[in-house]
N, C-alpha and C positions, 0 to 999 in steps of 0.2 A: 504493500500500500504506500509506504514511504517512498520507495523507488519510483513508483508510478507518479506520485505527486512531484518528485524532483524532476522527472522527465517532462511532465507537462509544464512546469515552471520554466525549464530550460527551453522548451519548444516556444513558449510565448516570448521569452527574452530574445532568443535568436531571431525569430520571425519579425518581432517589432524592430530590432536593431537593423536588420537587413532592409526592411521596408523604409525605415527612416533614412538610412544611409543612401539607399537607391533613389528615394524621392527627392532629396535635396540636390542630387546631381541630375535627376531626370528633368527638372525645371530649368537646368542650365547645362546641357551636354557639352557646349563649346568650352566651358571651364574645364571639364574633364579632358577634352581634347588637348588643351594647352598643357595639362599636367602630364598626359602621356608623352607629348612632345618633349617635355623636360626629362622624363625618365629615359626616353630613347636617345637623348642627345649624347654627344661624344664624351662629355664630362661625367656622365652617370653610367648608363649601361652600354654606351658606345654601339647602339643599334640604329644608327641614323637612317638605314634603308627602310625602317618601319615608320618613320615620321609621316610620310604621305598617307598612311593608313590609321593615323592616330584617332581621327573622328570615328572611324568604323569600330576600332577597338573600344572607344569610349561608349558608343551606343550599345554594343553587344554586352559589355560588362554591366552597364547601368541597368539595362532591361533584364538581364539574367539575375542581377542582385535583387532587384525589387520583386521580380516574379518568383524567385525561390523563397523569398520571405512570405509571400502570399501562399505559396504551395505548402510550406511547412505548417502554417497556421491552420489551413483548411484540411490538411492531411492527404493531399493528392500525390500519389506515387512516392510514398515516404522514403523508401530505400534509395531511389534515384536522387531524391531531393537532398537527403542527408549527405550522401556521398558527394554530390555537387557542391553543397555548402562547405564541406571539409576541403575539397580541392581548391575552391576559390579562396577560402580563408588561409590556407597554407601558402598560396601564392602571395597573398597580401602580407602574411607574416614574414616571408623572405624579403619582399620589397621594403617593408618598413624597417626590418633589422638592417638591411643593407644601407638604407637612407640614414638611419640613426648611427650605426657604427662608423660609417665612412663620412658622415655629415654631408651627404650629397644633395638631398632634397629636404628643405626645412619644413615643408608642409606637404603631406602625402595627398591631401585632397580627398580623404575618405569620407568626409562629411561636406564636401564642396566648400562653399564660402560661408556656410551657416555656422559651423563650429570649427575653430582652429585648434589643432592638437600638435604638440611637438612630436618628432619622429619616435622618441622613446615612449611617450604616452600612447601613441597609436600602436606601437609594438606590444606593449603590455595589455592593451585592450584586445588585440588579436590573440594573445596567449590565453586570456580568459575566455574569449569567444570559442577558440578551439576546444578548450576544456568542456564547455557547454555542448558543443557539437559532438564530442566523443561520447558524452552521456547519451545523446540522442542515438548515436550509432550503436551503442551497446544495447540499448533498450528500444530499438526501432519498432519492435512489435507493439509497444504501448501507444504508438502514434496512429490513431485511427482517424478515418475521414469524419469530418463534422457533419456531412450530409450523405444521405443514401442515394444510390443510383448514380446518374451521370452529372449530378449537380456540381460536384467539385471540378469535374473536367470542364464543364461549361464556364464556371467562374474563372478557371485558369486561362482559358482561351479568350474570354471577354477581357480579362485583365491585360493579357498580352496585346490585344488589339488596342485597348485604351492607352497603354504605355507607348506603343508605336505612334499612335495619333498625336500624343503630347510631344514626342520627340520631333515629329514632322512640323508641328505648329511652332514650337519655340525656335527651331532652326530657320523657319521662314520669317518669323517676326522677332521677338525678343523673349528672354526668360520670363516665365509666368510669375516668379518671385525673384526679386533682386536682393541678394544678401550683401552686396558690396557697398563700399563707402560712397559710391557715385549713384546710388539709387535715387529715384524721384522722391523729392522731399528732403534729401540730405543737403546740408550746407557744407561746402568745401572748405571754407575758412575754419569752421569748427572742427572739421575732420583733420586739419593740419596741426591742431593743438596736441602737444605731447602729453600722453597719459601720466598720471602721478607716479607710476612705477618706472617711468623713463623708457618704456618700450616705444617702438616705432609707431607713429600715428597712423590711423587708417588711410589718410590721404598723404602720400609722400611721392617724391619724384614728379610732382605735378608742376611743370613749367611750360609756358607757351612762348617759345623763343622766336622773336623777330630778328630782323637784320642787326639791330643794335642792342636790344635789351629783352628781358623777360617781361612779357606783357600780362602775365597771369595776375599780378596784384592789381593792375588797372582794370582788367576785364571783370575780375571778381567783385568789383565795386559798382559796375554798371547794372542798370535795370533790365535791359533787353539785349541779350547776347545769344547769338546762334553759332555753335561750333559744328562744322561739317567734318566728321571724323573719317579719315581714310588712312588707317594705320600703316598700310603698305600698299602702294599703288600697284605693284606687281600681282598682288593677291586681291585687289579690289574688283568688285563686280561692276564692270563698265556699263552694264545695262542700267545701273542706277544713277549714272552721271547726269543724264538729261533731267531726271527728277530733282537732283541736287541743284542744278542750275535754276530750274523753275521756282523751287521753294525758296531758294536764297534770294532771288530777285524780288519775290513777294515780301520777304522779310525786310530787305533793305528799304523797299518802298514804304514799309510801316515803321521805319525808324530803328530797326535792329542793327546792331554791330555784328557783322558776319565775318568769320574767318574759317578757312579750312585748316585742319590740323593733321599732321602726318609725321611719320618717322622716315619717309623716303628722302632721297637726295633732292636738293633744291633744283637741279637741272631737270630732273624727271618731273617735278611738280610744275615747273614753268611750261614744259611741253604739254602736260595734261591740261593746264589752265588755258593754254592757247587752243589746243585741239578741241576741247569741249566748251570753250567760251565761258568758263566759269567766272562769275562776277565777284570774286573775292580773292584775297591774298592768302598765302599759306603760312602757318606758324609750325615750328618744330616741337615735338614732344616725344618722349621715350615710347617705344613701341609697346612694351609690356604695360605701361600705364594706360595707353590708349585702348589696348585689348581688355583691360580691366574696366575702363570707363563704360564701354558699350560693346555688346556682342554683335556688332554689325560692321561691315566694311563695303560701302560707306553707310554711315548712320548720322543722325542728328541729335544734338543735345542742346536744350534751351536752358539758359541760366538767368536768374533774376537776383542780382546782388550776391552771387555765389551760391545760391540755392538752385538745385536741379529741379526744374518745373515740368519738363517733358523730355522723353527719349523715344526715338523712333528709328526702326530699320528703314532703309530707303523705300521698301515696298509699301510702307505705311505713312509716308510723309504727307499724303493728302489729308490725313487726320490731324495734322498739327493745328493747334489753335494759336493763331498769330494776332 
């Protein structure tokens, strides 16, 4: 009786943790793509040939993670589910140990941007998680379906379809939930204040460099500012450039200060500006910062005295309120 109770508690804990961990990444799969790119880089695992497939890896892992959490809770294919959970967690355990021991990746991204853990904290979390999964593996016969007939199967496949739909939606538009310091409603000046413990502030490396100076302090004091983010021109969706031109012209006519922001070379920016007849000048900002600011390339951020009031992927710029 006690073993059965322990098994059911472990089942709930494991399922809830996998669902939570998968969900906070499901709403922002591009963030996980960036994390895979970091792991595949030369300085970490030295598997750069996998970088082009980082988004695919992210999607497969996220969907598998949250789906397995659902499956263990409802009791669908319990043996397959428990073994799959063990394999995935073992992979996580190795990666987090590697990151912690060699100080390679300071944030594994296991909870996306929702909760930040140090590599060692993540490693010990995975050790505990494997212990819980081993309990489930030993007493897998105690894991019974919650529903009779084909209901658990239907729930599983409906869940899979729902998760894939969410992935497609957020990749086309923007994350459903924005956990970052540049989310709508956040004030960037406040985000630059150092915490009492002396740790790095949420908003850092934020500079908008013009020809002669950093314009960030000036722009963060203005009421109507539009930033057209194109973090890397080589990777930008050029189909969005006409929309950027049109919406920026409307913004300028309504009194907005409009700048493009990119990490690309100035010569390339001048070529793009002339080719697409873009009615704004470009400022330079660190690529990582720009990818953190908005999961779009190109995308739009509207600021009012440093507060983010609107963010749009280029496909949604017609919905901007100017």
